[in-house]
N, CA, C and O of each residue as an XYZ file, in Angstrom:
272
protein
N     -16.140      3.307     33.248
C     -16.143      3.671     31.849
C     -15.503      5.041     31.684
O     -15.813      5.965     32.437
N     -14.607      5.183     30.701
C     -13.894      6.434     30.489
C     -14.805      7.485     29.873
O     -15.713      7.160     29.107
N     -14.561      8.733     30.208
C     -15.314      9.842     29.628
C     -14.850     10.042     28.191
O     -13.673     10.315     27.956
N     -15.766      9.909     27.221
C     -15.398     10.061     25.818
C     -15.772     11.439     25.281
O     -15.840     11.622     24.066
N     -16.020     12.425     26.172
C     -16.386     13.754     25.712
C     -15.173     14.540     25.221
O     -15.338     15.543     24.527
N     -13.981     14.116     25.560
C     -12.745     14.724     25.071
C     -11.830     13.627     24.544
O     -11.794     12.525     25.091
N     -11.079     13.935     23.465
C     -10.149     12.911     22.967
C      -9.046     12.660     23.989
O      -8.570     13.587     24.645
N      -8.653     11.422     24.115
C      -7.601     11.058     25.049
C      -6.239     11.366     24.434
O      -6.057     11.159     23.235
N      -5.281     11.851     25.214
C      -3.948     12.135     24.675
C      -3.349     10.890     24.025
O      -3.401      9.796     24.587
N      -2.779     11.076     22.828
C      -2.147      9.964     22.124
C      -3.106      9.044     21.410
O      -2.679      8.055     20.813
N      -4.413      9.347     21.456
C      -5.425      8.520     20.792
C      -6.040      9.274     19.620
O      -5.953     10.499     19.525
N      -6.652      8.523     18.752
C      -7.322      9.055     17.572
C      -8.384     10.081     17.982
O      -9.093      9.898     18.972
N      -8.479     11.157     17.206
C      -9.441     12.213     17.503
C     -10.681     12.137     16.613
O     -11.346     13.146     16.380
N     -10.990     10.935     16.115
C     -12.189     10.715     15.309
C     -13.405     11.053     16.161
O     -13.590     10.485     17.237
N     -14.230     11.974     15.685
C     -15.398     12.415     16.449
C     -16.683     11.904     15.800
O     -16.777     11.798     14.578
N     -17.641     11.599     16.617
C     -18.975     11.213     16.166
C     -19.979     12.051     16.934
O     -19.761     12.385     18.099
N     -21.076     12.389     16.281
C     -22.110     13.192     16.904
C     -22.405     14.416     16.076
O     -21.920     14.545     14.952
N     -23.199     15.319     16.625
C     -23.519     16.550     15.922
C     -23.920     17.633     16.907
O     -24.130     17.377     18.093
N     -24.020     18.846     16.389
C     -24.468     20.007     17.169
C     -23.698     20.197     18.476
O     -24.281     20.533     19.507
N     -22.393     19.979     18.422
C     -21.573     20.176     19.609
C     -21.668     19.064     20.623
O     -21.087     19.167     21.704
N     -22.379     18.010     20.308
C     -22.532     16.873     21.202
C     -21.703     15.711     20.651
O     -22.247     14.724     20.157
N     -20.381     15.846     20.744
C     -19.476     14.874     20.140
C     -18.924     13.878     21.154
O     -18.786     14.174     22.341
N     -18.614     12.695     20.649
C     -17.873     11.707     21.423
C     -16.663     11.304     20.594
O     -16.643     11.504     19.379
N     -15.676     10.749     21.234
C     -14.447     10.306     20.592
C     -14.280      8.823     20.888
O     -13.537      8.443     21.794
N     -14.980      7.978     20.114
C     -15.047      6.560     20.435
C     -13.807      5.741     20.078
O     -13.636      4.638     20.597
N     -12.949      6.247     19.215
C     -11.797      5.462     18.779
C     -10.668      5.564     19.801
O     -10.252      6.661     20.173
N     -10.189      4.431     20.241
C      -9.101      4.434     21.224
C      -7.786      3.968     20.622
O      -6.845      3.661     21.354
N      -7.706      3.909     19.270
C      -6.446      3.533     18.622
C      -5.401      4.613     18.857
O      -5.725      5.801     18.874
N      -4.166      4.211     19.036
C      -3.100      5.189     19.235
C      -2.711      5.811     17.899
O      -2.940      5.231     16.837
N      -2.115      7.010     17.973
C      -1.706      7.741     16.775
C      -0.211      8.017     16.823
O       0.409      8.023     17.886
N       0.351      8.245     15.636
C       1.757      8.643     15.545
C       1.889     10.078     16.047
O       0.960     10.869     15.884
N       3.015     10.431     16.650
C       3.198     11.823     17.091
C       2.998     12.791     15.923
O       3.493     12.552     14.821
N       2.282     13.868     16.165
C       2.042     14.884     15.155
C       0.849     14.612     14.251
O       0.573     15.402     13.348
N       0.131     13.505     14.477
C      -1.057     13.209     13.679
C      -2.290     13.224     14.576
O      -2.189     13.100     15.797
N      -3.444     13.376     13.956
C      -4.690     13.446     14.716
C      -5.497     12.161     14.677
O      -6.257     11.868     15.600
N      -5.328     11.383     13.592
C      -6.170     10.211     13.394
C      -5.343      8.933     13.273
O      -4.190      8.965     12.843
N      -5.943      7.817     13.655
C      -5.322      6.512     13.444
C      -5.313      6.240     11.937
O      -5.932      6.981     11.174
N      -4.627      5.198     11.510
C      -4.521      4.890     10.082
C      -5.892      4.666      9.450
O      -6.141      5.131      8.337
N      -6.774      3.967     10.138
C      -8.107      3.687      9.600
C      -8.906      4.965      9.337
O      -9.475      5.132      8.257
N      -8.949      5.857     10.312
C      -9.731      7.080     10.154
C      -9.017      8.095      9.266
O      -9.675      8.883      8.586
N      -7.704      8.091      9.257
C      -6.955      8.971      8.367
C      -7.281      8.657      6.913
O      -7.394      9.566      6.092
N      -7.434      7.374      6.590
C      -7.775      6.973      5.224
C      -9.150      7.495      4.816
O      -9.411      7.669      3.626
N     -10.021      7.746      5.770
C     -11.352      8.261      5.477
C     -11.318      9.775      5.277
O     -11.952     10.287      4.355
N     -10.594     10.491      6.120
C     -10.646     11.952      6.084
C      -9.626     12.596      5.168
O      -9.799     13.753      4.787
N      -8.567     11.888      4.799
C      -7.524     12.480      3.982
C      -7.679     12.057      2.526
O      -7.698     10.864      2.221
N      -7.791     13.038      1.624
C      -7.851     12.765      0.190
C      -6.524     13.233     -0.395
O      -6.237     14.429     -0.378
N      -5.707     12.312     -0.916
C      -4.409     12.706     -1.480
C      -4.582     13.710     -2.621
O      -5.581     13.659     -3.339
N      -3.615     14.628     -2.796
C      -3.715     15.639     -3.860
C      -3.941     15.031     -5.241
O      -4.676     15.603     -6.046
N      -3.326     13.889     -5.532
C      -3.502     13.248     -6.837
C      -4.966     12.878     -7.062
O      -5.488     13.040     -8.165
N      -5.618     12.386     -6.027
C      -7.023     11.999     -6.123
C      -7.911     13.220     -6.349
O      -8.865     13.164     -7.124
N      -7.595     14.317     -5.675
C      -8.372     15.547     -5.877
C      -8.232     16.036     -7.314
O      -9.218     16.431     -7.935
N      -6.998     16.011     -7.848
C      -6.783     16.446     -9.234
C      -7.544     15.552    -10.195
O      -8.183     16.048    -11.123
N      -7.487     14.227     -9.988
C      -8.207     13.288    -10.849
C      -9.703     13.562    -10.812
O     -10.374     13.522    -11.843
N     -10.218     13.838     -9.633
C     -11.651     14.081     -9.480
C     -12.072     15.359    -10.201
O     -13.169     15.417    -10.757
N     -11.233     16.366    -10.201
C     -11.569     17.636    -10.845
C     -11.457     17.558    -12.359
O     -12.278     18.139    -13.068
N     -10.457     16.852    -12.865
C     -10.204     16.879    -14.300
C     -10.919     15.783    -15.076
O     -10.953     15.832    -16.306
N     -11.485     14.806    -14.402
C     -12.117     13.660    -15.044
C     -13.188     13.998    -16.043
O     -12.870     14.306    -17.192
N     -14.407     13.954    -15.667
C     -15.528     14.098    -16.592
C     -16.176     15.475    -16.532
O     -17.283     15.662    -17.039
N     -15.507     16.427    -15.924
C     -16.101     17.752    -15.819
C     -17.080     17.873    -14.672
O     -17.667     18.934    -14.462
N     -17.261     16.801    -13.931
C     -18.156     16.841    -12.785
C     -17.456     17.555    -11.642
O     -16.239     17.455    -11.489
N     -18.210     18.259    -10.859
C     -17.622     18.962     -9.732
C     -17.249     17.984     -8.634
O     -17.854     16.923     -8.479
N     -16.247     18.368     -7.887
C     -15.795     17.555     -6.761
C     -16.846     17.633     -5.665
O     -17.257     18.726     -5.277
N     -17.273     16.507     -5.175
C     -18.254     16.501     -4.097
C     -17.567     16.145     -2.792
O     -16.629     15.349     -2.763
N     -18.034     16.728     -1.746
C     -17.467     16.481     -0.436
C     -18.509     15.781      0.416
O     -19.709     16.029      0.299
N     -18.022     14.910      1.265
C     -18.935     14.270      2.204
C     -18.436     14.558      3.601
O     -17.230     14.645      3.835
N     -19.326     14.699      4.490
C     -18.963     14.976      5.869
C     -18.412     13.701      6.474
O     -19.099     12.682      6.542
N     -17.164     13.767      6.912
C     -16.513     12.581      7.466
C     -16.606     12.544      8.984
O     -16.765     11.475      9.573
N     -16.511     13.673      9.599
C     -16.536     13.675     11.053
C     -17.197     14.922     11.563
O     -17.313     15.107     12.775
């Protein structure tokens, strides 16, 4: 079994865990210059248009959720 305490080169750097006790369970490959696979990138990346919509909508503050 591979050691998942460090992200593997060329693989997604999606981390799970807390308090410095992280694992990197995703073994999907990534495009050069990116950190996450397409699936995890969709979770952690909020496009600028979406952020603007969230701020200007109903006057509610933008809420953040911990993704990784």
